[in-house]
N, C-alpha and C positions, 0 to 999 in steps of 0.2 A: 538128460539130454533134449534137445530139439525134438519138438512133432514134428511130424507126420506132414497137414493142418501149416504148422509154422513156417514151415522151409517153401509148400507145396506157395500161399499166401505171397512171400517173402521175393520167390519165384514173378509173380504176377506182377507187381511193383515192378522191377525186376523191367522185367522184361516193356513191363507198358511205359517205362519213365525214357525204356529205348526210344518206344513206335514212339511216341511222342513226339519225343525229339526228332525221329528221320522224318514226324508230318511234318514236324516245325519249320524243318528245313530244305520240305520239300514247298511248300507251300510260298517261301520264298527266294525260294528259286525261280517260282513262275513266277509273281513279283516282277521280277529283273528282267527277264526275260519278256512277257510281258510289257509292261516299263518302255524296253530294248528297241523292241516290232514295232510299240507304236511312232516315233522318235525314228524309226526306220520308213516311217509313214511317210512320215511330216515332211519325211526328206523324199522323198520317194514326190512326194509333191509337186514340191517347189524343185527337183528340176523335171517334170511336169508343167510345169510354166515357165519352165525356162529354155522352151521346142527343144528335150531331150530323150525321147520319149525308153528311146534303149538305156538310159546310166534310170530314167524312172526304174523302170524293168526291174532292175538286177537290183536297189535298191529291195521294191517289192516281195524280191526272190526270195531277201533273207532277212525282209519280213517272216512273210509263212513258212523259213524254215526255222524262225527262235519260236514266233504261236502252236505248229506243231504240237515238241511237247510238253506248249502247255496244258495243250486239250490235252493229252495222252494221258499225264496226273490226275487234269482235273477239267473230267470233258460239263462241265455247265457253271468254268471258267470267267467268270462274271466278260461279257464282254467281245471274250477268245474269239466264240467262234464267227460275228459278224466281221470283226476284222480282219479273219482270215479272208472269207469270203470274200472279201472285199479286194482285199488282195491278187484275189483271183477275181475276180473282175478285171481288176487295172490293168493286169497279166494275159488277160482275152479270153479264156482259159472255165468257159462260161459252163460247164457243163460240170465243172469243180462248186462254181459257183453259186446253184443253184441248190447245190444237197448243205454247204454251207450256211447259207441263208435261210431255206429251209426245215437247218435244225436250231438256228438261231434265234426265226420267227414261234421255234415253236414254247420258245417260255419267254419270249416278250412278243404276241404279234399288234403289235400299232407300233412297232418301229416304222417308222414312213420312210429313210433316208433307203433302211433292207431291203421294203416291202418293194419302193421304187427302181431297187438294181435286181433287185429279185423276177422284176416284169422287164427292166429290160434287156436280162439276163434270158429269156425268155425270152425274148423276141428274136433278138441276135440268135436265137439255139431254131430260129423260125418255127415257135407255137403262140402262135396271137391270142388261143384266148387265154393262153394262161396268163401271157404278158398285159393281158387289155383288164384281168381281173384285178391279179396284182401291182395294176399302178392306177387306174378307179382307188383300189383299196390304200397306197400310199395319200392322194389327192383326201380323201371321207377322215383324215388323220390329220390328214394338217388341212390351215385351213390359216392359212401365213397366205396371202400375198405370192412374198416374195419367192416362197420357196414352187409355191404351183406355180409361176410360169419360167422358176426357175425347169424345173420339174419340163413343163412345157417345148423349152431352148430343144434338152438334151435327146430332150425325146424328139421333136420336127426334126433335131442332126443324125440321128441314125434313123429313121423313114430313108435318110436324103438315101443314106447310105449300104442302106437295103435294096430301095430302088436301081442305085449304080450296080448292088447284084444283078437286079430280077432283070435288067437292058444283058447283060451280060449273058445269063440263065439261059433270055427265050431266042437267045440267037440259035444256042441247041436243042432248044427242049421250053417253050413253049407253055405247057402244060406250067412246065415246076418252074416256072420263070414267071406265073402270072401269079403262083401260090405266093414268093415271094412277096409280088406286087396287093394279092391282099394281106401280106400283115405289112407291110410299109400304109394302108391306107389303114385299118381300122387300128394302130399304136397310133397315127395325126388326127384318126379322128376326134383318140384321146385327148393328143397336144392341143385341140380344140376347144373344149371341153374345157381344159386347162385356164382358159386366155383367148376368149372367143371374136373379142376384134382385131383376128391376125388370119386377112383379108390373104396373105397371100397363100395363106398355110389350106383357107379356105377352098382357094384355086386347086393346089394342090391336087386334095381330096375329090375335087371335082374333077381333076384330070384324069381321074386314078379310080370313077367311073367306070367315065366317057370309055377309058383303056377298055376294062374289064366288062365294060360290059349291064355295068349296076347304072341303070337312067335313075332312075327316081335317088338314091341318091349323092349323080352326078348334078342335076335339073336343081337338089334342097341349096345344095354347098356351091354352086354356084350364087345363087341370087344371094347367097351370105360374101359374095364370095368383089358382090359390086355396090357395098350397105352404106 
């Protein structure tokens, strides 16, 4: 007659095998979903290049639906948090983008593209100080000139968009409009630091300084604009 200990040990081994098998299956499923999500993100990027933002968003949404179960199975799945954050960023869901980039950067705080898009997300949300902090962090961690010029151009485009919104907002509420202008100005100063030979950016900063009655900024960058 088998002892109780022998039976218990047999049960432990049996359930351990089942557990390991299930864990392996879950990992394989996550790997497949993650790989599929990356392919969907690449397709979304292609649609963006083709000038079809609606189609791009459709693919980013599909990628999100693939990435969420990956993170539900393993909250630290390598690359998944950053990928999900990027999808939300492209979908213009900036609160979600911030949430997932913060999580991603808690695992690796030196990934420059993540730092950059986190900063841009904060700028879109009107949080100038956080935007500047993370945009400067991105530049500090990535000294590549091509990266910095590309990010500088992206910041300039965003600043122009924010200025357009500020113009419309100021028609109804001058103070709120000025808050948006300040966001545009502060991130534009970061862009200029990354690419300091863009006279038109310096001129834009100077104009914003005059608009916001900050004549120190206005005069300083006016000099840069006429070099």
